[in-house]
C-alpha positions in Angstrom: 107.8 86.0 83.3 107.7 83.1 80.8 111.3 82.1 81.4 110.4 81.5 85.1 107.3 79.5 84.3 108.8 77.5 81.4 110.6 75.0 83.7 107.4 73.6 85.0 106.0 73.4 81.5 109.1 71.8 79.9 109.8 69.3 82.7 106.2 68.0 82.8 104.7 69.5 85.9 101.5 70.2 84.0 99.4 67.1 83.8 98.5 65.7 80.4 94.8 65.9 80.7 93.6 68.9 82.7 90.0 69.2 83.9 90.6 72.6 85.5 90.0 75.5 83.0 92.5 77.8 84.8 95.3 75.2 84.6 94.5 74.6 80.9 94.6 78.4 80.2 97.9 78.8 82.0 99.5 75.8 80.2 98.2 77.1 76.8 99.5 80.6 77.4 103.0 79.3 78.5 103.1 77.0 75.6 102.2 79.6 73.0 104.7 82.1 74.5 107.5 79.5 74.5 106.6 78.6 70.9 107.0 82.3 69.9 110.3 82.6 71.7 111.8 79.5 70.2 110.5 80.3 66.7 112.0 83.8 66.8 115.4 82.4 68.0 115.5 79.8 65.3 114.4 82.1 62.5 116.9 84.8 63.6 119.7 82.3 63.6 119.1 81.6 59.8 118.7 85.4 59.1 115.0 85.2 58.4 113.4 88.6 57.8 109.7 88.8 57.8 106.6 88.3 59.9 105.9 85.6 62.5 102.4 84.9 63.9 102.1 85.7 67.6 99.7 82.9 68.6 99.5 84.0 72.2 98.0 87.3 71.0 95.9 85.6 68.3 94.4 83.1 70.8 94.2 85.3 73.8 90.5 84.5 74.2 91.4 80.8 74.8 93.9 81.6 77.5 91.6 84.1 79.2 94.3 86.8 79.1 94.3 90.3 77.6 97.4 90.6 75.5 98.2 94.0 74.1 100.6 92.9 71.4 100.4 92.7 67.6 99.2 89.4 66.1 102.0 89.5 63.5 105.6 90.3 64.8 108.2 91.5 62.3 111.7 90.0 62.9 
């Protein structure tokens, strides 16, 4: 799901200043999920072994989503 929505996020379809809470929540969620995906890819490429913070799960109250994932992901 995030891979389909990332294009609008990365190419600037989200406005810089958002007054709508739903649009802000969606942008925050996509940003946090993209951050986790990129962090894991980079850290795996350098053979990192340990835990990474899953901010989309940690800040689920800010994005108004129920995310049933661990807050710390072991890679």
